[in-house]
LOGUFI-882951 format. One record per residue: residue in three letters; x, y, z of N, C-alpha, C in turn. Coordinates in steps of 0.001 Angstrom, whole numbers, padded with zeros to 6 digits, always signed. Each point is the difference from the previous one (the first is absolute). Example, Ala and Ser with C-alpha at 12.3 -4.5 7.8 and 13.67 -1.06 7.14 Angstrom:
REM residues 2
Ala+013190-005690+007800-000890+001190+000000+000900+001200+000000 Ser-000350+001050-000720+000820+001190+000060-000770+001090+000730 
***
This chain:
REM residues 331
Met-045222+004189+023207+000692-000373-001169-000837-001198-000005 Ala-000576-000652-001288-000785-000895-000892+001213-001605+000880 Asp-000753-000900+000293+000197-001494+000074+000957-000410-001238 Val+001182-000394+000421+000537-000636-001522-000533-001435+000231 Leu+000410-000451-001345-001027-001175-000303+001117-000938-000723 Asn-000564-001328+000591+001013-000870-000964-000702-000361-001116 Gly+000497-001152-001106+000001-000357-001443-001047-000309+000049 Ile-001360-000429+001018-001349-000515-000198-000439+001182+000763 Gly+000126+001090+000207-001132+000940+000340-000249-000211+002050 Glu+000841-000214+000448-000254+000082+001214+001113+000864+000921 Ala-000658+000631+001083+000752+000721+000468+001522-000670+000730 Leu+001325+000099-000502+000992+000092+000905-000167+000391+001623 Pro+001093-000666+000783-000324-000038+001401+000628+001537+000283 Ala-000226+000377+000712+000794+001696+000660+001174-000510+000067 Arg+001231+000809-000842+001385-000194+000431+000681+000585+001442 Pro+000160-000760+000458+000809-000012+001560+000590+001749+000170 Ala-000175+000484+001061+000596+001348+000422+001339-000436-000041 Arg+000958+001106-000744+001352-000012+000247+000522+000415+001026 Pro+001191-001208+001034+000129+000774+001218+000921+000818-000231 Ala-000347+000903+001206+000759+001642-000148+001112-000025+000476 Arg+001118+000921-000886+001007-000062-000397+001050+000540+001441 Pro+001396-001194+000185+000304+000149+001283+000977+001562+000147 Ala-000121+000451+000994+000626+001679-000036+001388+000084-000417 Arg+000178+001248-000649+000828+000037-000217+001245+000048+000993 Pro+001652-000573-000550+000892-000146+001172+000349+001571+000124 Ala+000515+000018+001206+000883+001572+000491+000790+000378-000837 Ala+000197+001320-000345+001127+000619-000983+001686-000735+000309 Arg+000387+000024-000730+001778-000439-000124-000057+000989+000785 Pro+000982-000248+001440+001092+000862+000598+000503+001123-000706 Ala+000512+000793+000550+001050+001161-000811+001237-000337+000184 Arg+001177+000313-000955+001343-000305-000032+000756-000074+000972 Pro+000581-000375+000915+000930+000580+001192+000822+001192-000527 Pro-000501+001202+000776+001117+001025-000208+001528-000777-000373 Gly+000901+000866-000969+001104-000218-000973-000113-000890-000516 Arg-000905-001433-000530+000472-000738-000522-000773+000371-001217 Pro+001089-000054-000991-000059+000453-001738-000814-000908-000339 Ala-000799+000740-001265-000915-000662-000546+000721-001016-000917 Pro-000481-001010-000524+000494-001060-001036+000011+000645-001242 Arg+001285-000452-000380+000355+000170-001756-000140-000920-000269 His+000332+000441-001676+000209-001249-000975+001299+000040-000399 Arg+000401-001343+000242+001373+000170-000598+000974-000094-001275 Asp+000976+000911-000199+000394+000273-001332+000845-001172-000719 Pro-000044-000025-000772+000952-000957-000699+001523-000346-000018 Ala+000196-000717+000078+001805-000191+000228+000732+000931-001015 His+001079+001043+000584+000844+000756-000625+000490-000750-001474 Gly-000081+000440-000599+000762-000108-001459-000922-001221-000582 Gly-000881+000043+000227-001398-001272-000729-000543+001169-000840 Ile-000985-000982-000954-001219+001048-000383-001144-000156+000311 Ala-000638+001027-000414-001566-000181+000938-001094+000254-001289 Ile-001119-000549+000316-000978+001031-000774-000933+001035+001221 Arg-000192+001054-000645-000322+001000+000907-001139+000018+000053 Pro-000613+000008+001354-001719-000178+000061-000507+000322-000479 Arg-001225-000111-000654-001158+000009-000711-001202-000647+000263 Asp-001349+000544+000174-001397-000706+000250+000130-001345-001509 Thr-000365-000834+000923+000022-000905-001217-001185-000368-000148 Val-001158+000551-000102-001333+000417-000307-000252+000412-001358 Ser-000005-000999-001205-000439+000139-001375-001354+000936-000161 His+000395+001040-001351-000952+000953-000138-000919-000800-000912 His-001130-000517+000358-000887-001061-001149-001196+001297-001239 Thr+000148-000465-000920-000818+000221-000866-001224-000576+000574 Gly-001426+000497-000655-001310-000585-000137+000360-001501-001059 Asp+000756+000246-000730+000044-001443-001251-000322-001664+001332 His+000946+000292+000452-000242-001325+000293-001001-000630+000966 Leu-001050+001077+000171-001012-000155+000567-001195-001411-000788 Arg+000082-000043-001249-000588-000358-000310+000282-001649+000065 Tyr+000984-000365+000192+000240-001428+000142-000202-001002+001008 Gly-000767+001461+001083-000171-001139+001385+000792+000167+000736 Arg-000292-000595+001385+000959-000121+001720+000733-001254-000591 Pro+001348+000375+000270+001596-000683+000079-000614-001883-000016 Gly+000554-000541-001075-000209-001265+000744+000997-000969-000660 Cys+000908+001120+000655+001572-000959+000186+000818-000464+000986 Gly-001024+000109+001171+000511-001631+001003+000290+001222+001640 Asp+000623-000173+000613-000384+000438+001034+001120+001254+000004 Arg-000589+001275+000225+000834+000883+000228+001173+000481+000623 Ala+000052-000895+001210+001363-000152+000598+001121-000677-000538 Ser-000581-000573-001242+001301-000618-000704+000819+000781-000936 Tyr-001024+001721-000204+000747+001212-000756+000887+001021+001386 Ser-000518-000652+001237+000861+001191+000449+001455-000256+001010 Ala+001072+000932-000658+001152-000722+000613+000485+001232+001070 Gly-001302+000072+000791+000754+000882+001083+001176+000824-000355 Val+000512+000679-000913+000750+000853-000916+000581+000881+001793 Thr+001907+000117+000109-000098+001032+000634+000966+000371-000869 Ser-000686+001438-001115+000649+000497-001220+001645+000431+000535 Thr+000298+000493+001268+001003+000617+000096+001026-001154-000108 Ala+000003-001536-000185+000727-000642+000258+001251-000379-001161 Pro+001097-000095+000259+000991+000332-001348-000195-000953-001172 Val+000172+000434-001285-000118-001255-001153+001279-000408-000583 Ser-000119-001545-000094+001388-000649-000361+000285-000319-000990 Ala-001352-000401-001096-000119+000089-001340-001246+000531-000217 Ile-000149-000225-001349-001714+000228-000914-000037-000822-001128 Leu-001151-000559+000542-000586-001285-001787-000856+000727-000428 Leu-000266-000696-001253-000958+000312-000835-000890-000485-000296 Asp-000985-000184-000459-001108-000766-000818+000599+000318-001241 Ala-000457-000564-000926+000228+000486-001859-001382+000590-000733 Gly-001142-000764-000073-001311+000540-000421-000600+000759+000911 Gly-000474+000854-000335-000859+001158+000463+001215+000865+001145 Val+000988-000033-000211+000618+000491+000330+001131+001136-000566 Leu+000579-001109-000810+000880+000360-001012-000210-000121-001488 Leu-000639-001414-000469-000866-000055-001014-001200-000027-000576 Phe-001152+000679-001097-001278-000573+000251-000283-000593-001559 Pro-000447-000279+000147-000993-001081-001463+000614+001450-000974 Glu+000227-000694-001297+000365+000842-001381-001460-000162-000441 Pro+000195+001273-000007-001576+000815-000488-000312-000388-001281 Glu+001018-000056-000722+000018-000577-001879-000662-001296-000141 Leu-000775-000571+001178+000072-001427+000634-001689+000349+000330 Thr-000632+001150+000366-000776+000332+000728-000982+000643-001291 Leu+000878+001208-000227-000750+000616-001044-000733-000163-001044 Pro+000850-000659-000970-001198-000477-001095-001442-000591+000240 Leu-000171-000910+001094-001210-000292+000280-000705+001136+000607 Leu+000645+000827+001319-000499+001020+000235-000814+000950-001043 Arg+000519+000385-000936-000455+000834-001190-001091-000654-000514 Ala+000134-001308-000354-000932-000460-000746-001273+000086+000822 Ala-000012+000254+001459-000834-000101+001081-000630+001214-000408 Gly+000823+001037-000149-000509+001565-000172+000621+000478+000950 Leu+001388-000683+000372+000250+000721+001144+001625+000997-000487 Ser+000632+000917+000833+001157+000412-000348+000425+000782+001178 Pro+000486-001201+001247+000526+000546+001299+000975+000278-000544 Asp+000717+001149+001192+001722+000353-000253+000836-000908+001076 Leu+001146+000145-000294+000953-000588+000750-000056+000133+001420 Val-000973+001164+000830+000000-000135+001061-001422-000893+000685 Thr-000908+000031-000976-000915-000532+000110+000361-001788-000008 Leu+000638-000190-000979+000681-001666+000208+000925-000345+001315 Glu+000418+000871+000294+000832-000513+000898-000965-000170+001620 Arg-000944+000769-000135-000741+000428+001333-001000-001114-000179 Ala-000139-000645-001338-001059-001102-000099+000467-001417+000919 His+002130+000073-000157+000029-001135+000750+000172-000070+001529 Tyr-000117+001234+000404+000177-000007+001020-001812-000124+000369 Gln-001255+000093-000066-001217-000040-000247-000058-001552+000226 Ala+000547-000998-001288+000240-001370-000254+001160-000577+001212 Met+000485+000777+000417+000359-000834+001499-000667+000316+001237 Leu-000472+000962-000125-001137+000109+000954-001087-000979+000297 Gly-000214-000423-001430-001085-001386+000030+000478-001043+000187 Gln+001261-000818-000045+000322-000693+000475+000629-000253+001404 Asp+000069+001738+000810+000003-000345+001272-001171-000152+000406 Leu-000811+000809-000306-001836-000584+000787-000427-001537-000413 Ala+000911-000427-000995-000877-001551-000217-000302-000434+001353 Ala-001281-000894-000024+000159-000724+001322+001276-001321-000042 Thr+000195-000202-001092+001120-001065+000057+001190+000289-000831 Pro+000651-000595+000018+001306+000549-000469-000334-000689-001762 Pro+000618+001262-000957+000134-000634-001155+000751-001379-000550 Thr-000217-001172-000681+000499-000796-000428+001195+000245-001183 Pro+000731-000740-000160+000669+000319-001261-000688-000447-001529 Asp-001308-000925+000163-000461+000519-001152-001049+000875+000121 Thr-000124+000530+000772-001262+001195-000328+000755+001558+000521 Trp+000973+000445+000351+000383+000982+000389+000017+001297-001369 Arg+000288-000781-000842+000446+000909-001639-001594+000565+000204 His-001086-001242-000185-000976+000596-000611-000614+000846+001248 Asp-000093-000263+000999-000239+000756+001488+000235+001521-000087 Tyr+001544+000250-000415+000637+001186-000168-000537+000707-000965 Leu-000138-000853-001519-000531+000723-000602-001076+000945+000186 Leu-001025-001319+000537-001563+000402-000408+000378+001701+001011 Ser+000628+000052+001014-000078+001470+001097+000496+001065-000806 Tyr+001320-000603-000852+000513+000983-000819-000620+000728-001041 Leu-000694-001036-001078-000665+000375-000563-001740+001377+000173 Thr-000107-000726+000981-001040+001013+001231+000365+001388+000061 Ala+001480-000099+000669+000390+001045+000503+000651+001250-001431 Cys-000447-000826-001180+000213+001057-001125-001357+000005-000770 Gly-000866-000429+000757-001431+000568-000631-000580-000607-000773 Val-000248-001462-000060-000059-001124-000964-001312-000366+000700 Ala-001007-000257-001166-001375-000117+000532+000377-001317+000659 Glu-000896-000336+000639-000528-001488+000580+000062-000997-001176 Ala-000867+000304-000792-000412-001118-000783+001241-000168-000822 Gln+000590+000716-000109+001676-000348-000675+001138-000590+000578 Arg-000164+000024+000879+001792+000102+001079+000061-001235-000045 Ser-001150-001593+000099+000549-001225+000054+001026-000325-000811 Ala-000994+000526-001512+000711-000736-001234+001377+001160-000456 Leu+000220+001155+000663+001242+000708-000667+001334-000543+001136 Ala-001132-000052+001406+001116-001048+000890+000815-001373-000525 Ala-000822-001114-000664+000150-001188-000128+001122+000292-001258 Glu-000282+000710-001051+001041+000852-001218+001146-000124+000574 Leu-000236+000918+001054+002020+000510+000324+000236-000925+001095 Val-000529-001193+000515+000976-000326+000623+000920-000892-000413 Pro-000069-000312-001293+000977-001145-000531+001836+001064-000042 Ala-000368+001281-000276+001268+000698-000041-000175+000703+000839 Phe-000380-000193+001520+000617+000574+001249+000964-000926+000587 Thr+001378+000141-000332+001117-000767+000787+000789+001009+000203 Gly+000901-000525+001070+000879+000973+000463+000827+000873-001265 Thr+000591-000251-001203-000193+000874-000921-000724+000828-000575 Ser-001588+000353+000571-000646+000962-000039+000087+001358+000525 Trp+000969-000587+001429-000499+001148+001077+001781+000834-000942 Ala-000247+000806-000596+001207+000368-000650-000033+002027+000071 His-001185+000351+000108-000138+001286+000390+000642+000600+001149 Val+000824+000694+000066+000600+000678+001308-000489+000808+000843 Gly-000462+000296+000783-001010+000888+001139+000865+001107-000150 Thr-000907+001186+000054+000107+001707+000210+001162+000010+001108 Gly+000827+000823-000357+001247-000003+000710+001041-001366+001123 Thr-000973-000972-000586+000998-001150+000419+001172+000029+000215 Val+001184+000248-001066+001602-000181-000212+000691+001344+000913 Asp-000973+001364+000046+000288+000580+000502-000048-000202+001833 Gly-000791-000490+000453-000463-000299+001409+000991-000906+000359 Leu-000016-001639-001272+001086-000519+000354+001250+000372+000459 Arg+000376+000820-000864+001234+000894-000120+000304+000597+001414 Ala-000627+000500+000570+000047+000449+001130+000081-000748+001309 Leu-000604-001160+000076+000099-000829+001082+001207-000398+000003 Ala+000402-000425-001244+001455-000577-000202+001149+001141+000418 Ala+000063+001088-000496+000793+000903+000745-000213+000234+001782 Leu-000969-000872+000310+000562-000208+001601+000817-000760+000335 Gly+000319-000711-000915+001487-001096+000393-000329-001087+000770 Leu-001476-000573+000070-000525-001246+000832-000209-000936-001054 Pro+000395-001137+000627-000276-001142-000986-001700-000292-000740 Leu+000037-000058-001067-001473+000257-000497+000046-001725-000913 Gly-001058-000066-000029-000688-000946-000802-001409-000210-000377 Ile-000135-001070-000779-001167+000079-000973-000771-001290+000517 Val-001461-000405+000102-001029-001213+000656-001021-000234-001128 Ser+000083-000549-000475-001378-000087-001079-000052-001377-000147 Asn-001817-000312-000254-000856-001208-000164+000081+000332-001337 Ser+000646-000669-000542-000337+000151-001932+000727-001482-000424 Asp+000620-000202-001208-000306-001126-000832+001203-000558-000570 Gly+001373+000767+000720+001099-000220-000735+000772+000747-000679 Thr-001047+001316-000579+000668+001000-000504+000016+001632+000128 Val+000107-000485+001771-000223+001654+000551+001535+000909-000372 Gln+001082-000949+000300+001405+000355-000128+000345+000906-001244 Ala-000505-001414-000869-000011+000930-001136-000895+000855-000915 Gln-000885+000204+000681-000686+001144-000633+000225+001174+000791 Leu+000344+000305+001219+000393+001082+000708+001273+000668-000602 Arg+000852-000994-000157+001069+000543-000805+000024+000772-001571 Gln-000876-001009-000549-000506+000179-001169-000804+001605-000265 Ala-000956+000179+001044-000393+001269+000050+000967+001150+000633 Gly+001259-000322+000225+000616+001207+000686-000327+000278+001480 Val-000651-000848+000491-000260+000584+001651+001214-000982+000482 Cys-000105-000801+000359+001390-000415+001140+001097-001305-000972 Tyr+000979-000622+000929+000600-001240-000415+001076-000392+001192 Val+000307-001282-000231+001116-000147+000885+000712-000280-000400 Pro+001585+000790+000073+001276-000351-000297+000214-001586-000096 Asp+001118+000022-001424+000012-001402+000682+001708-000048+000369 Ala+000836+001367-000384+000871+000137+000780+000451+001445+000381 Pro+000568+000271+000591+000131+001811+000595+000267+000329-000935 Arg+000660+000218-001048+000482+000750-000816-001494+000412-000994 Glu-000914-001372-000212-001545+000548-000535-000356+001206+000102 Thr+000169+000446+001162-001301+000792+001117+000276+001634-000969 Ala+001227+000061-000512-000348+001700-000498+000251-000790-001259 Glu+000078-000777-000853+000005-000179-001632-001653-000361-000461 Ser-000518-000547+001033-001750-000620-000232-000338+001718+000520 Ala-000288+000966+000664-000520+001236+000521+000237+000766-001506 Ser+001316-000297-000184+000048+000768-001794-000543-000564-000874 Asp-000656-000922-000160-000473-001051-000836-001585+000271+000111 Gly-000611+000562+001112-001427+000241-000041-000527-001441+000753 Ala+001162-000677+000725-000796-000904+000819-000991+000135+001051 Gly+000481+001031+000541-001387+000246+001279+001245+000102+001340 Val-000641-000183+001206+000827+000556+000800+000657-001691+000726 Pro+001315+000480+000423+000469-001587+000551-000666-000505+000956 Val-000800-000958+000556-000376-000558+001114+000846-001416+000985 Gly-000042-000612+000526+000580-001048+000542-000762-000945+000021 Val-001117-000465-000433-000431-001197-000163-001382+000435-000416 Ile-000408-001183-000743-001701+000162-001118+000045-001329+000440 Val-001224-000218+000743-000745-001250+000466-001514-000209-001091 Asp+000191-000913-000707-001166-000550-000728-001062-001242+000256 Ser-000753+000090+000653-000952-001449+000895+000196-000830-000873 Ala+000269-000149-001339-000214-001117-001038+001546-000436+000332 Val+000949+000383-000604+001339-000292+000373+000541-000504+001504 Val-000491+000585+001076-000003-000569+001307-000524-001234+000227 Gly-001528-000063-000133-000861-000955+000487-000798+000343+001402 Val-000209+001203+000172-000704+000140+000713-000295+001825+000078 Ala-001578+000257-000085-000622+001361+000219-000542+000943+000733 Lys+000255+001144+000145-000664+000915+001204-001582-000903-000126 Pro-000550-000029+001384+000498+000435+001220+000740-000631+000745 Asp+000589-001054-000882+001422-001073+001258+000890+000651+000774 Pro-000052+000544+001167+001226+000497+000076+001643-000647-000557 Ala-000367-001259-000469+001031-000227-000233+001433+000525-001342 Ile-001218+000997-001036+000401+000554-001015+000642+001315+000130 Phe-000368+000231+001428+000904+001551+000337+000997-000662+000741 Arg-000210-001185+000747+002122-000785+000497+000562+000062-001411 Ile+000015+000020-000517+000465-000906-001690+000935+001346-000172 Ala-000889+001311-000284+000519+001340-000381+001042+000301+001111 Leu-000487-000029+001638+001167+000664+000652+000882-001101+000161 Asp+000014-001585-000286+001553-000294+000064+000468+000665-001136 Ala-000492-000047-001094+000849+000162-001063+000876+001979+000390 Leu-000762+000377+000506+000365+001552+000282+000369+000154+001268 Gly+000665-001384+000804+000364-000108+001393+000124+001359+001204 Val-002024-000519-000041-000762+000975+001019-000989-000601+000413 Pro+000367-000261+001336-001175-000870+001061-001191+000676-000296 Ala-001038-001014+000134-001410+000326-000059-000491+001130+001106 Ser-000108+001192+000428-001134+000223+000885-000626+001646-000474 Asn-000585-000073+000831-000997+001629-000029+000747+001373-000308 Thr+001323-000604-000291+000998+001573-000820+000263+000014-001207 Val-000777-001479-001144+000094+000205-000834-001185-000112-000595 Leu-000092+001309-001105-001561+000298-000539-000020-000879-001366 Tyr-001529+000063+000358-000904-001289-001577-000949+001286-000700 Val+000969+000211-001106-001272+000676-000349-000958-000451-001422 Gly-000992+000196+000607-001177-001530-001260-001147+000763-000078 Asp-001031-000296-000779-000969+001210-000427-001186-001392+000475 Ser-000111-001211+000773-000745-000703-000045-000337-000254+001632 Leu-001242+000413+000571-000408-000842+001236+000720-001016+000410 Arg-000985-001286-000771+000254-001219-000173+001048-000632+000013 Tyr+001199+000429-000810+001077-000674-000264+001409+000759+000294 Asp-000188+001226+000309+000945+000949+000005+000105+000255+002019 Val-000978+000578+000482+000129+000439+001505-000362-001117+000694 Ala-001004-000819-000567+000405-001276+001073+001132-000482-000164 Gly+000610-000785-001352+000774-000203-000373+001590+000212+001383 Ala+000355+001462-000541+001003+000775+001023-000227-000562+001354 Ile-001048+000179-000069-000556+000114+001767+000664-001499+000823 Ala-000538-000906-001204+000108-001545+000883+001921-000108-000410 Ala+000320+000653-000681+001633-000052-000119+000666+001068+000961 Gly-000594+000508+000915+000369+000663+000862+000487+001535-000080 Leu-000407+000266-001745+000711+001284-000650-001296+001109+000411 Arg+000507+001406-000583-001302+001274+000557-000376-000428-001293 Pro-001065-000031-000557-000485+000474-001186-000143+001476-000059 Val-000008+000279-001852-000435+001693-000265-001059-000486-001204 His-000919+000794+000482-001218-000555-000895+000006+001337-001831 Phe+000382-000602-000174+000280+000764-001909-001696+000241-000196 Asp-000474+001411+000174-001699-000084+000202-000050+001797-000492 Pro+000243-000065-001209-000113+001473-000219-001307+000307-000617 Tyr-000868-000531+000539-001319+000755-000038-000963-000393+001047 Gly+000590-000166+001117-000521-000305+001225-000910-001381-000264 Tyr-000020-001167-000745-001317-000793+000239+000543-001193+000929 Cys+000927-000073+000876+000049-000796+000899-001392-000077+000782 Pro-000256-001343+000203-001499-000231+000760+000266-000268+001378 Ala+001130-000180+000549+000207+000033+001147+001228+000340+000584 Pro+000236+001667-000037+000831+000522+000288+000823+000176+001250 Glu-000470-000204+001039+000758-000021+001056+001071-000294+000298 Gly+001007-000036+000452+001242-001211+001006+000788+000176-001028 His+000049+000672-001046+001327-000479-000934+000236+001639-001007 Arg+000943+000176-000317+000237+001145-001037-000306+000059-001241 His-000516+001056-000478-000435+000452-001455+000844+001041-000383 Val+000158-000551-001229+001083+001216-001437-000444+000257-000863 Ser-000199+000952-000888-000160-000029-001277+000955+000535-000898 Ser+001043-000662+000050+001359+000168-000755+000781+000120+000400 Leu+001002-000954-000691+001479-000608+000491+001043+001392+000770 Ala-000517+000991-001090+000941+001527+000471-000736+000675+000888 Ala-000888-000300+000573-001272+000430+001592+000809-000539+000940 Leu+000338-001994-000122+000651-000540+001014+001246+000156-000117 Ala+000747+000266-000820+001665+000209+000238+000198+001345+000713 Ala-001232+001166-000405+000123+001030+000450+000185+000157+001881 Glu-000824-001648+000306-000622-000005+001804+001326-000696+000362 Ile+000482-000519-000828+001445-000517+000811+000722+000682-000099 Glu+000485+000308+001542+001362+001300-000071+001049-000545+000870 Val+001383+000085-000352+001224-000699+000411+000164+001116+001369 Gln+000037-001077+000985+000501+001223+001320+001374-000311-000071 Pro+000212+001190+000646+001396+000835-000074+001053-001266+001109 Glu+001049-000088-000071+000967-000814+000434+000512+001137+001549 Val-000025-000828+000963+000637+001127+001101+001273-000945+000635 
***
């Protein structure tokens, strides 16, 4: 093998030999006769549990162009999930789980750029934009996140590089909470399936003070003002009744700060624990925030874009999550 040279052409000294590997320890002794093999504990009788399922996400090749994850220590996204633990409550994010950017906000500019994406493409573009934010070396700031999000969103829609920045800048002023008015495919049916489980249900969103009104106006969910409003509002198309909707702009704290989750749980009368599920579409804000709050994160990841999939659960739809949660028989 040729000598390895340093920057000025001189041969580097030979690398010292690696010490010999220590001998492998002896094999573990056999289990004593009559001693039973260890078992996984079942959840408490009468509780609700998630059926065991592999937590490995099915990735597509699309995420590879973003490079290696820059979203921090991967250990911060590992919840040490025990998938058979009982479930005491379910909290959900709004954007990317229930609501998406209104297509009529982006379609005129996309069509002017020679593109005609369908609704599935637009929803998928949201998850690619969130992937871009999760991979960013530093968190987006309040002043830059909309522009950064839109750059990735427009890229996913097929906008040429030379046009992206100008189109993103044109969209930013209109890109507020009220622009998140498109209800995701299968959202309301999936939310109804979760509500049918009879568990406390709530929404926790980083927003601008408009999320509660947006969810109600879109017919997704609402917080009843009085017990009798539940049936009346359901017939008026207000969506699924939930116990609480927390908007970061209203309460003055945002994800991933654990305090915002505690506000929701206090309203529901549920203690923070890993029996509480939090369903969100972002590693940086939702998975990390839920773990910091002591909750069990569920990454809403329909296309398998999660750049650090180990150690937390993934789900492709709310209906799929509802199907994984089963009521244990009472004895």
